[in-house]
Each structure stands twice: as C-alpha cells, then as structure tokens.
C-alpha positions in Angstrom: 0.0 0.0 0.0 1.4 3.4 -1.0 1.7 6.0 1.9 2.5 9.6 0.9 5.8 10.7 2.4 4.1 13.4 4.6 1.8 10.7 6.2 4.8 8.4 6.6 6.7 11.2 8.4 3.7 11.7 10.7 3.5 7.9 11.4 7.2 7.8 12.2 6.9 10.8 14.5 4.4 8.8 16.6 6.7 5.8 16.8 9.8 7.8 17.4 8.9 11.3 18.7 12.6 12.4 19.1 12.9 12.2 15.3 10.5 15.1 14.8 10.9 18.0 17.2 8.6 20.5 15.5 5.1 20.6 14.3 4.2 20.3 10.6 2.0 23.1 9.3 0.0 22.3 6.1 -1.4 25.0 3.8 -3.0 24.9 0.3 -2.6 28.0 -1.8 -4.8 28.0 -4.9 -4.0 30.9 -7.3 -7.2 32.1 -8.9 -8.7 35.2 -10.4 -11.2 37.2 -8.3 -13.3 40.2 -9.5 -12.6 43.0 -7.0 -14.0 46.5 -6.8 -12.0 49.5 -5.5 -12.2 53.2 -6.4 -15.6 52.6 -8.2 -13.9 50.3 -10.6 -14.0 46.5 -10.9 -11.3 44.3 -12.3 -10.1 40.7 -12.1 -7.1 40.3 -9.8 -4.8 37.4 -9.2 -5.3 36.1 -5.6 -4.5 33.2 -3.4 -7.7 31.3 -2.4 -9.7 34.3 -3.7 -8.5 36.5 -0.9 -7.0 40.0 -1.0 -4.7 40.3 0.9 -4.1 36.5 0.9 -4.4 34.1 3.8 -2.1 34.4 6.8 0.4 31.6 7.4 0.6 30.8 11.1 3.4 28.7 12.6 5.8 28.5 15.6 9.6 28.8 15.6 11.1 25.5 14.4 7.9 24.4 12.7 8.1 22.7 9.3 5.8 24.4 6.8 4.4 22.7 3.8 2.5 24.9 1.3 1.1 23.3 -1.9 0.7 26.1 -4.5 -1.7 25.3 -7.4 -1.7 27.7 -10.4 -5.2 28.2 -12.0 -4.4 31.5 -13.8 -2.9 32.3 -17.2 0.3 33.8 -15.6 3.3 31.9 -14.5 3.6 32.1 -10.7 6.1 31.7 -7.8 5.7 32.5 -4.1 8.6 34.0 -2.1 8.5 33.6 1.7 10.0 37.0 2.3 12.6 37.0 5.2 12.4 33.2 5.9 16.1 32.1 6.3 15.6 29.0 4.1 18.6 27.2 5.7 19.6 24.6 3.1 16.1 24.9 1.5 17.0 27.4 -1.3 14.9 25.4 -3.8 11.8 26.8 -1.9 12.8 30.4 -1.7 10.7 31.4 -4.7 12.2 34.2 -6.9 11.5 33.2 -10.5 14.6 32.1 -12.5 16.9 32.6 -9.5 16.0 29.5 -7.4 13.2 28.0 -9.4 11.5 28.1 -12.7 7.9 29.4 -12.3 4.8 27.3 -11.7 3.1 27.3 -15.1 -0.7 27.4 -15.6 -2.3 24.2 -14.4 0.8 23.1 -12.5 1.6 22.9 -8.8 4.6 23.0 -6.4 5.0 21.9 -2.8 7.1 24.5 -0.9 8.8 22.9 2.1 10.8 24.9 4.7 11.5 25.1 8.4 11.3 28.4 10.4 14.6 28.3 12.2 15.7 30.8 14.8 13.0 33.4 13.8 9.9 34.7 15.6 7.7 37.6 14.7 6.2 38.9 11.5 7.2 38.3 7.9 5.3 38.2 4.6 4.9 36.1 1.6 4.3 37.4 -2.0 4.5 36.4 -5.6 8.0 36.9 -7.0 7.5 37.2 -10.7 6.6 40.3 -12.8 4.3 42.6 -10.7 1.9 39.9 -9.4 2.8 40.7 -5.9 0.6 43.8 -6.1 -2.3 41.5 -5.2 -0.6 38.2 -4.4 0.7 38.7 -0.9 -0.1 37.9 2.8 1.3 37.7 6.3 3.5 35.2 8.0 3.1 35.0 11.7 5.9 33.1 13.6 4.9 32.5 17.2 7.5 31.7 19.8 8.1 28.1 20.7 5.6 26.6 23.1 6.3 27.8 26.6 8.6 30.6 25.6 7.2 34.0 26.5 7.5 37.2 24.5 10.4 39.5 25.7 7.7 42.2 26.2 4.3 42.4 28.0 1.9 39.8 26.7 -0.8 41.5 24.5 -4.5 40.8 25.0 -5.0 40.5 21.2 -3.1 40.6 17.9 -3.9 42.2 14.7 -2.4 42.0 11.2 -2.3 45.3 9.2 -1.0 45.0 5.6 -0.2 48.2 3.7 -0.3 48.2 -0.1 -1.0 50.0 -3.3 -4.0 49.8 -5.7 -4.0 50.4 -9.5 -7.3 50.8 -11.4 -5.4 49.3 -14.3 -4.1 45.7 -14.6 -0.6 45.9 -13.1 0.7 43.4 -15.7 -0.5 45.8 -18.4 1.2 48.7 -16.5 4.6 47.0 -16.4 4.2 45.7 -20.0 3.6 49.2 -21.3 6.5 50.6 -19.4 8.8 47.8 -20.7 7.7 48.4 -24.3 8.1 52.2 -24.1 11.2 52.3 -21.9 9.5 54.9 -19.7 8.7 54.8 -16.0 5.5 52.9 -15.2 2.4 54.7 -14.0 2.2 55.2 -10.2 -0.7 53.5 -8.3 -4.0 55.2 -7.8 -4.3 54.7 -4.0 -2.7 53.2 -0.9 -4.5 50.5 1.0 -4.9 49.2 4.5 -5.8 45.5 4.5 -6.9 45.9 0.9 -9.1 49.0 1.3 -8.1 52.6 0.3 -10.7 54.0 2.8 -12.6 57.3 2.2 -10.1 58.7 -0.3 -12.7 59.3 -3.1 -16.4 59.4 -3.9 -16.3 55.6 -3.4 -16.4 55.6 0.4 -19.2 53.1 0.4 -16.7 50.4 -0.6 -15.7 50.3 3.1 -12.5 50.9 5.0 -10.4 48.8 7.4 -11.6 49.2 11.0 -9.6 48.1 14.1 -12.1 47.5 16.9 -10.6 47.8 20.4 -11.6 47.6 24.0 -10.5 50.2 26.5 -7.5 49.2 28.7 -6.6 46.3 26.3 -3.2 46.0 24.7 -2.9 45.0 21.0 0.1 43.6 19.2 -0.1 45.2 15.7 1.8 43.3 13.0 2.3 45.9 10.3 3.5 44.9 6.9 4.4 47.0 3.9 3.4 44.9 0.9 3.4 47.9 -1.5 5.2 47.6 -4.8 7.0 50.9 -5.1 6.4 53.1 -2.1 8.0 53.5 1.3 5.3 54.3 3.7 4.5 56.0 7.0 1.9 54.6 9.4 0.1 56.5 12.1 -2.9 56.1 14.4 -4.5 59.4 15.6 -4.1 60.0 19.3 -2.0 56.9 20.0 1.6 56.0 20.4 3.1 52.7 19.4 5.8 50.7 21.1 8.0 49.0 18.5 9.1 45.5 19.7 10.2 43.6 16.6 11.1 44.2 13.0 11.6 41.6 10.2 11.0 38.7 12.7 13.8 39.9 15.0 13.1 41.4 18.5 14.4 44.9 19.2 14.8 47.1 22.2 11.3 48.6 22.7 10.9 52.3 21.9 7.9 54.5 21.6 6.9 56.5 18.6 3.8 58.0 17.0 4.9 57.1 13.4 6.2 53.9 11.9 8.3 53.9 8.7 8.4 50.8 6.5 9.9 50.2 3.1 8.4 47.6 0.8 9.0 44.1 2.2 9.6 45.4 5.8 7.6 44.4 8.8 7.2 46.2 12.1 5.4 44.8 15.2 4.3 47.3 17.8 2.2 47.4 21.0 -0.8 49.6 21.1 -2.5 50.4 24.4 -6.2 51.4 24.0 -6.3 54.0 26.7 -8.6 56.7 25.2 -11.9 55.5 26.5 -14.2 55.9 23.5 -14.0 57.5 20.1 -13.1 56.8 16.4 -9.5 57.6 15.4 -8.0 57.9 11.9 -5.5 55.2 10.8 -3.3 56.6 8.0 -0.6 55.3 5.7 1.1 57.8 3.4 4.2 57.8 1.1 7.7 58.9 1.6 9.7 60.4 -1.2 12.4 63.1 -0.7 13.5 63.5 -4.2 12.0 64.5 -7.6 10.6 61.1 -8.4 6.8 60.9 -9.0 4.9 59.0 -6.3 1.3 58.2 -5.5 0.4 60.8 -2.9 -3.0 59.4 -1.9 -3.2 58.6 1.8 -4.8 55.3 2.7 -7.2 55.6 5.5 -8.9 53.3 8.1 -10.2 53.7 11.6 -9.6 52.6 15.1 -12.9 52.4 16.9 -13.5 51.8 20.6 -16.3 49.6 21.6 -19.5 51.4 22.7 -18.6 54.4 20.5 -21.6 56.1 18.9 -21.7 55.3 15.1 -22.1 59.0 14.2 -19.3 60.4 16.3 -16.7 62.5 14.3 -13.4 60.9 13.5 -10.4 62.2 15.4 -7.8 63.2 12.8 -4.0 63.2 12.8 -1.4 65.1 11.0 0.0 63.3 7.9 3.9 63.4 7.7 5.1 65.5 4.8 6.0 63.4 1.8 9.6 64.5 2.1 9.9 63.9 5.9 13.5 62.7 5.7 14.1 63.4 9.4 11.3 61.1 10.5 12.8 58.2 8.5 16.3 58.8 10.0 15.0 59.0 13.6 13.0 55.8 13.1 16.0 53.9 11.6 18.4 55.1 14.3 16.0 54.1 17.1 16.1 50.4 16.0 18.5 48.3 18.1 18.7 44.5 18.6 17.8 43.2 22.0 21.3 41.6 22.3 20.2 39.7 25.4 21.3 36.3 26.7 18.3 34.7 25.1 18.6 36.8 21.9 22.2 37.8 21.3 23.3 39.9 18.4 25.9 37.7 16.6 27.5 40.5 14.6 30.5 39.3 12.5 33.5 41.2 14.0 35.9 40.1 11.3 35.3 40.6 7.6 36.4 38.3 4.7 34.7 40.2 1.9 34.5 44.0 2.0 32.1 45.0 -0.7 30.8 48.4 -2.0 27.7 48.3 -4.2 26.3 51.4 -5.8 22.6 51.6 -6.5 21.3 53.8 -9.2 19.5 54.3 -12.6 20.7 54.9 -16.1 19.6 55.1 -19.7 20.4 52.4 -22.3 19.8 52.5 -26.1 16.5 50.9 -27.2 15.6 51.1 -30.9 11.9 50.2 -30.3 11.4 52.4 -27.3 10.1 56.0 -26.9 12.9 58.4 -27.9 15.2 55.4 -28.7 16.2 54.8 -25.1 15.1 52.8 -22.1 15.3 53.6 -18.3 17.3 51.0 -16.5 18.8 50.4 -13.0 22.0 48.9 -12.0 24.3 47.7 -9.1 27.9 48.7 -9.7 26.7 49.8 -13.2 25.7 46.2 -14.0 22.0 45.8 -15.1 20.9 42.3 -14.4 19.7 40.2 -17.3 17.1 37.7 -16.1 18.0 34.2 -17.4 15.6 31.7 -18.8 16.9 28.9 -16.6 17.0 29.1 -12.8 20.5 30.0 -11.6 20.3 27.6 -8.7 19.7 24.7 -11.0 22.5 25.8 -13.3 24.8 26.0 -10.3 23.8 22.6 -8.9 24.2 20.8 -12.2 27.2 22.8 -13.4 25.3 24.0 -16.5 27.4 26.5 -18.5 26.2 29.7 -20.2 23.5 30.6 -17.7 25.5 33.0 -15.4 29.0 34.1 -14.7 30.6 34.6 -11.2 32.4 37.8 -11.9 30.1 40.4 -10.4 32.3 43.3 -9.3 32.7 43.7 -5.6 33.4 47.4 -6.1 32.5 50.0 -8.8 34.8 49.4 -11.8 35.2 53.2 -12.2 34.9 55.0 -8.9 33.4 58.5 -9.0 31.7 61.1 -6.8 28.5 59.0 -6.3 26.3 61.7 -4.7 27.3 64.7 -6.8 24.4 66.7 -8.3 25.8 66.9 -11.8 24.8 64.2 -14.2 27.7 62.3 -15.9 27.9 62.4 -19.7 27.6 58.6 -20.0 24.4 57.2 -18.5 24.7 53.7 -20.1 25.1 50.6 -18.0 26.6 47.1 -18.7 24.3 44.1 -18.9 24.9 40.6 -17.5 23.7 37.7 -15.4 26.5 37.9 -12.9 26.8 36.5 -9.3 29.3 37.1 -6.6 30.8 33.9 -5.2 31.2 33.4 -1.4 32.9 30.6 0.5 30.8 28.8 3.0 30.8 30.5 6.5 32.8 33.5 5.2 31.8 36.9 6.5 30.6 39.9 4.4 30.6 43.6 5.0 28.5 45.2 2.3 28.2 49.0 1.9 25.2 49.9 -0.2 25.9 53.4 -1.7 23.1 55.3 -3.4 24.2 57.4 -6.3 22.7 60.6 -7.8 22.7 59.7 -11.5 19.5 61.3 -12.9 18.0 61.5 -9.4 19.0 60.3 -6.0 16.5 58.1 -4.3 15.9 56.0 -1.2 16.3 52.2 -1.9 14.9 49.4 0.2 17.5 46.6 -0.3 16.4 43.0 0.3 18.7 40.0 0.8 17.2 36.6 0.4 18.4 33.6 2.5 19.9 35.7 5.3 19.4 38.1 8.1 22.0 40.8 8.3 23.0 43.5 10.8 22.7 47.1 9.8 25.9 48.4 11.3 26.0 52.0 9.9 24.3 54.6 7.7 25.0 58.1 6.6 24.5 60.8 3.9 26.9 61.5 1.1 29.7 59.2 0.0 30.8 56.4 2.3 34.3 57.1 3.7 35.8 53.8 5.0 38.5 55.6 7.1 36.0 57.7 9.0 32.7 56.0 8.8 33.8 52.5 9.8 35.0 53.8 13.2 31.4 54.8 13.9 29.9 51.4 13.2 27.6 49.8 15.8 29.0 46.3 16.3 27.2 45.8 19.7 23.5 45.9 19.2 22.7 46.8 15.5 19.3 46.0 14.3 18.9 42.6 12.5 16.8 42.8 9.3 16.3 41.2 5.8 15.4 44.5 4.1 17.0 47.9 4.8 16.4 51.4 3.4 19.4 53.1 1.9 18.9 56.9 2.5 18.6 59.2 -0.5 22.1 60.2 -1.7 23.6 58.2 1.2 24.7 54.8 2.2 24.0 51.9 4.5 26.5 49.2 5.8 25.4 45.7 6.6 27.2 42.6 7.8 26.3 38.9 7.5 27.8 35.4 7.6 27.5 33.3 4.5 26.3 30.2 6.3 23.6 29.1 3.9 24.7 27.3 0.7 22.9 28.2 -2.5 22.0 31.1 -4.7 20.5 34.1 -3.0 18.9 37.1 -4.7 19.8 40.6 -3.6 17.8 43.5 -5.1 16.0 46.8 -4.5 12.5 46.0 -3.3 11.0 48.8 -5.3 9.4 46.7 -8.0 10.1 49.3 -10.7 13.8 49.1 -9.9 13.8 45.3 -9.8 12.1 45.3 -13.3 14.8 47.8 -14.5 17.6 45.4 -13.4 18.7 46.7 -10.0 19.4 43.1 -8.8 22.2 40.5 -8.5 22.8 37.2 -6.7 25.2 35.8 -4.2 26.4 32.2 -4.8 27.4 30.6 -1.5 29.5 27.5 -1.9 29.0 24.2 0.0 30.9 23.7 3.2 32.0 20.3 4.5 29.6 17.4 4.7 25.8 17.2 4.0 24.8 19.6 6.8 26.7 22.4 5.1 25.7 21.5 1.6 22.8 22.2 -0.8 20.6 19.1 -1.0 19.4 17.8 -4.4 16.3 19.6 -5.9 12.9 18.2 -5.1 11.3 15.9 -7.7 8.4 18.3 -8.3 10.6 21.4 -8.9 9.0 23.3 -11.8 10.7 23.2 -15.2 11.2 26.1 -17.6 
C-alpha cells in the first residue's frame, strides 16, 4: 500500500517522537482570479484562495511548513517567503529564474521549509513580474511553546497590511513601461488591509476598522506589501511601542509614526487608553526627491467599543511626503535586544569587504520611446534575467547561464552623490553572481548614487538576516565611517532602506549554501535590473551543503 511521504513522516513521529521535534503546518494556496472592486472600478485580480490580501500563514519557531501552491491563472507564478532564512532549502525560496522556474498554468509545487531561529512577523508574496501587487499575505511566527515574548503579553493581535492599488491591470502597466522604456504609472491609492478607505467618492466600498476595548493591549503586525512606495503609518491620538522588525526582536521604543519600506515588517504594541471614540489610521508615502509618487493617503479607523456610530473621526497630521528626518529618527532608534536569550551575533571580522552602488541609467533601445530605455544597476551592471534558474545551473554545473564575476566594487569610482549628471548614462548588462565561500563573513556598503536622481532604496537580501551596522549621507568614507559602526546591538533585518544620496552598511555570515537574490524591493527598480545574486558554496559534509532539488521542482 502506498503511503504519501508526509503521512509516513507523521507515522514515524508517533513511533519515534525524538525524530520530529517540531510541528508540521500544512497550507493549500490556490492561485485564482477574483473580480474585485476598488475606487468605483471592478477588475479581475490574481489572488490566493480568492482573498486580497491573501491568507495568513501561522506557525511557531522551528515548525516545518508545507505549502502546496496550485496555479489556476494564465500567468506563471512563484511564491517567495520573504525573510524566511531557508537554511539549506533554497529550492523553496521562490524568486523566478533565480532559485526555481515558475509554476506554469495548471501546475503545482510543494514548498517545504523550516522556520529556524526566527519569531515575529514576515510576509509572503509572488516573485515574478508585478503579481505581488495582489498576491501577498502575512507570515506570523509565534514563539516556541512555553517561551514568552520579551515584552508584556498582549491581549489580542492584529495584522495590518499596507499596499497599493491600481485601477489598471498591473501586468499591463509593467508591459507598457517595458515596451516604451519609460517609468510605469504610479498607483491610484494606498490601501490598509486591501481598502483605500474614504479617499474618493467611493467611500461606500468600506474601510479597514480596528475594533478595540478600553484598557486592552494590542500587538499590531504591520507589513508594507506595496510595490513601489516606502510608507509612514500612524494612528491618531495613540503612540506605538516597537518591539520587533523583520522577525527579530528589538529594544522597545515609543513613537507615533512607523516607517516601512516595501517588504519590511514592524510589530508594535498599542494600548487602547482613550476611552471611547473613532480615530483615523493613515498610511502615506515617503519620497524626498524629484521622483513621482502616489500621494493618496490610505485611511482606516480605530474604533473603541460602545462608540456612537455617528461620532466624528479624530484626525491626525500626515507626515510631509519628504519627511526625511522622520525616517532617519526611526531607523536610528532600532537596536537589537542583544540579550542572553537573543544575542546579536554580529561578525567582528570581515572576509569580503564590498561596495555596491545603487542607481539608474539610460540604455539604447531602438523600439522604445525616444530610442532609449530607463534601466537600473548595481555597480553599473544591469541584471539580465536568465531563462533557466540560476540555482539549477549552479547545482548541475550548467554552462552559459551565469558568470561569477560580479564586481565587488565599482569598476570606475566617481563622486557618487554629486548633483551633476555624468555624460555617459549607459550601463553594462549581464547575469552575474558574486561567489562566497561557506561561512565567510561579508561587509556590504550599499551606496546610493545621484545619476539622474538620488532616491531611497529598500534593499532586500534573500536567505539571510543581516546586521545594519552603519548609515549616513553623502559618499561612504571607510576611514572615518567604519569607526562609527555599531557592532554591539545593531538591528537585525532582511530589508534595509538606503537613504537618498547616502549609504547603509550591513554585515552577515554566509552560512547558507545556495544562490541568494539581492535586489531593490521597489518593483520598478527590480524590473529595470537593480538586482544581482550571491552564490554561497557548499561547506563540509551534508549539513553544510545544498541538497538535491525536489522531484516536483517546476521546469522552464
């Protein structure tokens, strides 16, 4: 009699409980179209299980998670478990053509990973084209059974997902931009748990409402699932105490405004101490340069129980769109707990000292508007997406898919943050990776440049958490700036904002064999080529090596 391997594992765990130390969490994600109305306009959107935002994935630290993804739409699909360490499970990381070929229409793929050494809030989202505009949801990693939070236990928890909404089909938006070579249209509104709120004549469509009881404490798990906008988040009349970001605990601090780049998560305690009333919840964009941005504020409400339905809403001031000082104060307030239970294991020695410049450029394009195309690059290399997954090519030794000569520093150094535009705006193209020995340590300085326009960049590294050891404005100076690095309790993250015309320094240990995507999490910049990958070699023995691919790995 045939017994599926999952059932066999469960059977063995009953016979030999020491073999299986964690629970197994099963989820089914069915990718389907769903007609959805926002801003007085209805369109079919790609969803998981017909939900927008999608279903929340709940698990505990050390749990094994199995998610069967079935594709019932015409688009190729992948799912990325954003921020999950994926220790030796790179086949399940999800970025299309990096670790897997996409799941084609009518096909399915079983993602299988363990949540090791993480607890808090993450997100999952599609990782191909612009499908993550509607294909996204929360990941909640609870502490191990019997392990308390390192902060006062909340009475209730709430997930708040921030996003963007386009009246148009986002796949058509990116297709038009690619064909013309111009920047894509910005979104039409920002959303809170899928709703823009009363931002237009379409207020009857509803708004997100957080219902609270007086004297109760709420753990708010706030996620920025937007494609292209860094966002502020505020609740009128209430402070928030930040306790965790990107599934890593931080030293608690109080603020009235959260700041999140796309892909970042922030968990904060809210004490409902205002008695009764209805208070505005607002999410608004940050942009401190000349780049066009969707300026529509997403709105929702916090409503105390027993509040009269017609009571006026208590408003709040919206941060200026260019409130750079707010973003700096928030970033500099974040510190790891660095406690006995949760130490900050910052690499104190460095094997690879890298400098990556982030910026945009202009390349020739005979079929584009004005004969040119907007591109983006790291160290002046615009990434060419392959048609075969890089991880497969690495595992099987397939030639011609990628090269391992990504430059660790700019090939031609220049004054990166000067205001004058260089005469040559063209970039190089290539599918290049940077090779790292197993367990080597990396210091990476991400330097924004001012070619065409300086801009803040949320940089995301797959497969690792890193420590943000330093940041500043202008050009990074290794002699002066390294002396000011925080190597004691820097915040641990998977996505970090690089300030406009400035730099951010991170450190991590390459203890996860495989191929790991590194890119700007602004989808427009990813589309333009602001991305690369690290190839981490195997160590010694099977516990330090990439295992073979699963039998159901999608094929290109």
